[in-house]
C-alpha positions in Angstrom: -52.9 -0.9 -3.4 -50.5 -0.6 -6.4 -51.5 2.9 -7.1 -50.8 3.9 -3.5 -47.6 2.0 -3.5 -46.3 3.8 -6.6 -46.9 7.1 -4.8 -44.9 6.1 -1.7 -41.4 7.6 -1.5 -39.2 6.3 1.3 -36.2 8.6 2.0 -32.9 6.9 3.1 -33.1 5.9 6.7 -36.9 6.1 6.9 -39.6 3.4 6.8 -43.2 3.0 5.9 -45.6 0.7 7.6 -48.6 -0.8 5.8 -51.2 -2.6 8.0 -53.7 -5.4 7.1 -51.6 -6.5 4.1 -52.8 -10.0 2.9 -50.3 -12.6 1.7 -51.7 -12.2 -1.8 -51.2 -8.4 -1.6 -47.6 -9.0 -0.3 -46.8 -11.1 -3.4 -48.2 -8.4 -5.7 -46.2 -5.7 -3.8 -43.0 -7.7 -4.1 -43.5 -8.2 -7.8 -44.2 -4.5 -8.2 -41.2 -3.4 -6.2 -39.0 -5.7 -8.2 -35.7 -7.4 -7.2 -33.3 -4.6 -8.1 -34.1 -2.0 -5.5 -32.5 -0.4 -2.5 -35.6 -0.8 -0.2 -35.9 -3.7 2.1 -39.1 -5.3 3.4 -40.2 -7.2 6.5 -43.6 -8.8 6.8 -45.1 -10.0 10.0 -48.7 -11.3 10.1 -50.3 -8.6 8.1 -47.9 -5.7 8.8 -45.5 -4.8 6.0 -42.5 -2.6 6.6 -40.7 -0.9 3.7 -37.3 0.6 4.6 -34.7 2.5 2.6 -31.1 2.1 4.1 -28.7 4.9 4.7 -25.4 5.0 2.8 -23.3 4.1 5.9 -25.6 1.1 6.3 -24.6 -0.2 2.9 -20.9 0.4 3.5 -20.9 -1.6 6.8 -22.9 -4.4 5.1 -20.5 -4.7 2.2 -17.3 -4.7 4.3 -18.7 -7.2 6.9 -20.0 -9.4 4.1 -16.5 -9.3 2.4 -14.9 -10.3 5.7 -17.2 -13.3 6.1 -16.6 -14.3 2.5 -12.8 -14.0 3.1 -13.1 -16.2 6.2 -15.1 -18.9 4.4 -12.6 -18.9 1.5 -9.6 -19.1 3.7 -11.2 -22.0 5.5 -12.0 -23.6 2.1 -15.7 -23.9 3.0 -18.3 -23.8 0.2 -20.9 -21.2 0.6 -23.6 -19.3 -1.3 -24.3 -15.7 -0.4 -27.7 -14.5 -1.5 -27.8 -10.9 -0.4 -31.2 -9.4 0.3 -33.2 -12.4 -1.1 -36.8 -12.4 0.1 -37.3 -15.3 2.5 -40.9 -16.0 3.3 -43.2 -18.7 4.6 -46.9 -18.4 3.8 -47.9 -20.8 6.6 -46.3 -18.5 9.2 -47.4 -15.3 7.4 -43.9 -13.9 7.8 -41.2 -12.8 5.5 -37.9 -10.9 5.6 -35.1 -9.5 3.4 -31.8 -9.7 5.3 -29.0 -7.2 4.5 -26.9 -10.3 3.6 -27.2 -14.0 4.2 -25.2 -17.1 3.7 -25.8 -20.8 3.1 -22.9 -22.6 4.6 -23.7 -26.0 6.1 -26.8 -26.2 3.9 -25.0 -24.9 0.8 -25.3 -28.3 -1.0 -29.0 -28.4 -0.4 -29.8 -25.3 -2.3 -26.9 -25.4 -4.9 -28.3 -24.7 -8.4 -31.7 -23.6 -7.2 -33.0 -20.3 -8.7 -36.0 -20.0 -6.3 -36.3 -21.0 -2.7 -39.4 -22.0 -0.7 -38.9 -22.1 3.0 -41.7 -24.6 3.4 -39.4 -27.1 1.8 -35.9 -25.5 1.6 -33.8 -24.8 4.7 -33.4 -21.2 5.8 -30.0 -19.5 5.5 -27.4 -20.7 8.0 -26.3 -17.1 8.8 -28.2 -13.8 8.3 -26.7 -10.3 8.7 -28.5 -7.2 9.7 -27.0 -3.7 9.9 -29.2 -2.1 12.5 -28.4 1.6 11.7 -32.1 2.3 11.3 -33.2 -0.3 13.8 -35.2 -2.4 11.3 -34.0 -5.9 12.6 -36.9 -8.2 13.3 -35.5 -11.1 15.4 -39.0 -12.6 15.8 -39.3 -13.1 12.1 -35.9 -14.8 11.8 -36.8 -16.9 14.8 -40.0 -18.0 13.1 -38.2 -18.8 9.9 -35.7 -20.8 12.0 -32.5 -19.1 10.8 -29.9 -20.7 13.1 -27.6 -17.6 13.4 -28.3 -13.9 13.2 -25.6 -11.2 13.3 -26.7 -7.7 14.2 -24.3 -4.8 13.8 -25.5 -1.9 15.8 -23.8 1.3 17.1 -20.4 0.0 16.1 -20.8 -3.4 17.8 -21.4 -6.9 16.3 -23.8 -9.1 18.2 -23.9 -12.8 17.5 -27.2 -14.5 18.2 -27.7 -18.3 18.2 -31.1 -19.9 17.9 -31.7 -22.1 20.9 -35.1 -23.7 21.6 -36.7 -21.3 19.2 -35.3 -18.1 20.8 -32.1 -16.1 20.0 -29.5 -16.0 22.7 -26.4 -13.8 22.4 -23.2 -15.7 22.1 -19.5 -15.1 22.0 -19.1 -18.0 19.5 -20.5 -18.5 16.1 -22.2 -21.7 15.1 -20.5 -21.5 11.7 -17.1 -20.4 12.9 -16.8 -22.0 16.4 -13.0 -21.8 16.5 -13.0 -18.0 16.2 -14.0 -15.2 18.5 -15.3 -12.8 15.9 -17.4 -10.1 17.5 -14.5 -7.7 18.3 -12.4 -8.8 15.4 -14.9 -8.1 12.7 -15.6 -4.7 14.2 -11.9 -3.9 14.4 -11.3 -4.7 10.7 -14.4 -2.7 9.7 -13.0 0.3 11.5 -9.6 -0.3 9.9 -11.2 -0.2 6.5 -12.2 3.4 7.1 -8.5 4.2 7.4 -6.5 2.0 5.1 -9.3 1.0 2.6 -11.1 -2.2 1.7 -8.4 -4.1 -0.2 -5.7 -3.6 2.4 -8.2 -4.5 5.2 -9.3 -7.8 3.5 -5.6 -8.7 2.9 -4.8 -8.1 6.6 -7.8 -10.1 7.7 -6.8 -13.0 5.6 -3.3 -12.9 7.1 -4.9 -12.9 10.6 -7.0 -16.0 9.7 -4.0 -17.9 8.6 -2.2 -17.1 11.8 -5.1 -18.5 13.8 -5.2 -21.7 11.8 -1.5 -22.5 12.0 
């Protein structure tokens, strides 16, 4: 398995599927791949997907993540962002690496922890997926009970809220109920392509303050 894995080259925007991967093999593969890598994985009951994101995928991820962080900071809400941390649950035989994720309401429960185990620790409060290459796996997030999943696809932000074990699209965020963010986040992302990141974040912070007066 490891010899084959080392021979695999995944071009940006492409993916590789490996079937009949056991949980033990998954653990070995994750260790072999290492933490500092561009590729993302998704594991669903024996099927392992390895995907390499496109450059535009990374840009959108970084700007949207920065906007979320700015919002949390302006609202003076403690949070922990864990990027593409591997979240997995052996009992469910599922695992995923989001493009970005945030602990917000459950921040205090994982504060100071270096390793997370979803059999005992809560899942992220918010996960972000940039769907340029259509790699989002809502069923895995549902199984791991992530309360809120944001999917950015084809220039639109979709907010999904977990209700009775299933994601339903919503105009409101669980974590930011006083804001209508789908269009706003998209507008500021587009603005960053014209005026740059710093000016965009500054303008977004000013917008937040206007909303909270």
